[in-house]
N, C-alpha and C positions, 0 to 999 in steps of 0.2 A: 431373405433371409430362413433355410430352411427352420421347420418346426423344430428341438430335443424332446424327448421323454426324459421327464428328470425320476425316479425318484420319490414319495412322498418322505418327509423326517419318520410320520406319523408310521408310516406301509416299514421302512428300513429295522425303528427302534420293535418294534411287533416283530418282526423277523428276527434282530438278533434276540432279542428276550426268549423266540424258542429256540433258539441254538444254546442260549443257556440254561437252559430248562432241561434238553438234552444232555446236556452234557453233565449237568448235576446228575439223573438221575444215570447215567453209564457210571459218573466217580461212586458213586453211593451202591453197584452192583460191584464194583472190582475189590471195593473198600471192604464189604460181608465178604467177597469171597479172601481178599489176606483172610479175613477168621478166620475163613471156611465156614460162615454160616449160607450161602450157595455155593456150585461149583468152583474150584478153582481154578479149573483151563481160563474162565471169561480171562483173570489176566493174561494170559497167553496169546487172548485175539491180536492186538498189536504185530505183532507178528508175521499176521497171514496175510491180516486181511490192510487196504490203503483207501484212498479216496479213492470216490468214483469206481470203486467195487461193484460186482453183484453180487449177494449169496443167499443162499437159501434156509429158510429155521423152522428145520421141517417137528413139527412138537414143538410148538412154541408153546404152547403153554401161556403163566403170565409177564413173557416179556424177558425171560433173566439170560437168554441168550440178543436179543432182536433186539434194545436198546443201546446195548453196547456196541452191536454192529454197525444202526444204524446213527450212532455219530462216530465211528471211525469209516464208511465210507463216506459223507457227507450227502452234499442235498445234489450232488450231480454223480449219487451210486443211488443204490437201488437194496428194498433190507424186502423181499421178499417170504413172508412169515405165516404157515398153516398149521392151525388151529381149530378143529372137526369140534369140541369139546365147547358147545351155551360159553360155560360162566368164565372159564378160563381165556374165551376168547372173548367175551364181552371186559374184564378185566382190561385187556394188551386193547383193547380200542378205545375203551373211557383214559388209557393210559400215554395210548398213543396222539390221542386229540391234547391230553394237560401237554404232554412234552414238543407239539408244533410237528410232528418226525411226517411229513406227510409223502417221503418217498418211504414209508413201511407200506406194501400190501402188502392188505390182511387179508387171510385165505380162510372161509370156511372146512374148506377139503380137507382132507385126508391125502398120502401120497401112499403110491405102491408101484406095481406094475404095469395096472393095464386100471384105465377109464371107465366109469360105473358109476356101482353104490353097494358098499357093507358093512355088516354090520357092526354096531362100535360097541365094544366091554365092557361094561363100569361097575369092576366092584366095591365093594363096602366092606367096612369094620365097626363092628356096634352101631350099627346105621351110619355111616357118615362115607360119603362118596370119599372114594381115591381117585383123585380125580387122576396122581403120577402113577397108577397102573393101569389105567386102561389101555385097553387094547385090541387092535382087528381085527372080529376074525375071520379069517380066512386062511384056507391051508392049515392050520390047527389041527396039533398031532391029537392024539388020542392021549384023555388025559385022567388022571381020577376027579372023579365027581370030591369037591369040599364041603366042609362043612359049611353053617352058616349063611343068609337066607341067598340067591340065585340072587349074581344081579344082572344090574338091569341094562339092556340094548336099548340104542335106537338105531338107528337106519341114515347114515353119512355118505354125501357124497366123495367117489374121491376120482384125484386126477394120478399125473406124474411127474413127471421134473422134464421129460424129453416133451410132454405137450404143451407145458407152459414155457416152455423158450419160446414151441414154432408160434401159440398162440401169441405171446407179447412181442413178440422176432431178438430175442436177447438171442445177440451175437456170441458172449460168452460169457459163463458162468465158474466163478475164483472160489466160491469157498462153497461149502456142506452142511450144516449141523443137523447129524438126528438124531434124536434122542425118542423110542417109537417102541418101548418096551419086547425086542426082538422081532419089529415087524423090519428093521434096518436094511437085510437082503432082497424083501419085496422094494425097497424105496429106491434100492440102487439098479434094479432088473429094470427100472421102471427109467432109469437114468444114463443107458446102456450108449446115444448118441453124446453126451453133454460129457461122460468120463475118457466116450475115446477120441473125441473134440479137445475139447481143454481140460481136462487132467487137475480138475481141482483139486485143493487142497479138505478134508472129509474127516469130519468130527462127528466121533459113531458111540453111542453107547455100545456094548459090546456086551454083552454075559449070559454064559450061559443058562441063571435061571430062567431068565424071559427067550431067551435062541428055542430053547427045549420046546417051549410050545411049539413052534413049530414043525418040528423032529431039524434043527441047527445049529451047532455049535460055533467055537468063538474063533478053535482054531480054521473051523472050513472055511470062514468068514471073512477073517486077516491071511490068509491063503491064498481064497481068489483072488485078495486084492492087490497081494504079492504080484502073484501072476501076471495083474496088469502091468506094474513098474512101483506099485507104490512101496513107498519103505514105514513103516511103525515108531512110532513115537506116544508118547505120556507127557505132561507135564509132573515135573519135579524138579525140585528146588533152586523153583526161578525160572525154571529151563524147558524148553521141547527136549527133552532125553531116547533117546534113543532104546528100543524096545523089542527083544525079542518073542516074547508070545506074551498070549493074553493072564494074565495071574488074579487068583483073590485078591476083593478091594481095593480092585482097580476100576471103575466104570467108565470110563471116556479116551477113545484111541483114538491120536491126529494121524492119517494117514496122508502124506505128502508124496511126491514126483523123488525116485530115486536119485 
């Protein structure tokens, strides 16, 4: 008689506990989104992502999007999370271990239009580092000097979405979220092949105050994506609604094939 390999009860139980911990983490973030304690767009991810999908979380920070995405794609999918800042990345890595999300692939790289190394600027306020305002110092427009202590700079590795897909033989990308303080156009330049091949859904932070440091505007970015065949939406009243242009007070914009 052929030998049959049977998964042991302890292993099944551990996998079930892991799925339960991930589901709890994702549900907690969705609850926080309902209270607007975190970004409300998290509530709309289930309209964009399904089991088995491949997602990129660029500027993952502490995992606000990583864990809801990981629950949605499940173990047959993958979430590639990129966070070059050491402290947020360490927290995200610890959380990934705690919830047993082995299908989250965490990287210390920033994302841009080409591979290499770039300075990462870490601003501070009242002596406290503001991780949410960290940005890569590449193609910066001239800026007036700011008051207070000079921001810290660390040199970080940078890659591109196209290079990651080639390296890992990723056949299709379904969803990309990018929140990189104005560097989003450079991330898109580095995903040119993926955008042409897959036309994934894109959730981007688009604000003139951040884009301006690189000499770009919100209208320029949204216009470029419309020319590629994307339609722009925002999360309002519990659903994704068509948006004509970027407006003050709304940070995140979804782009899907028109």
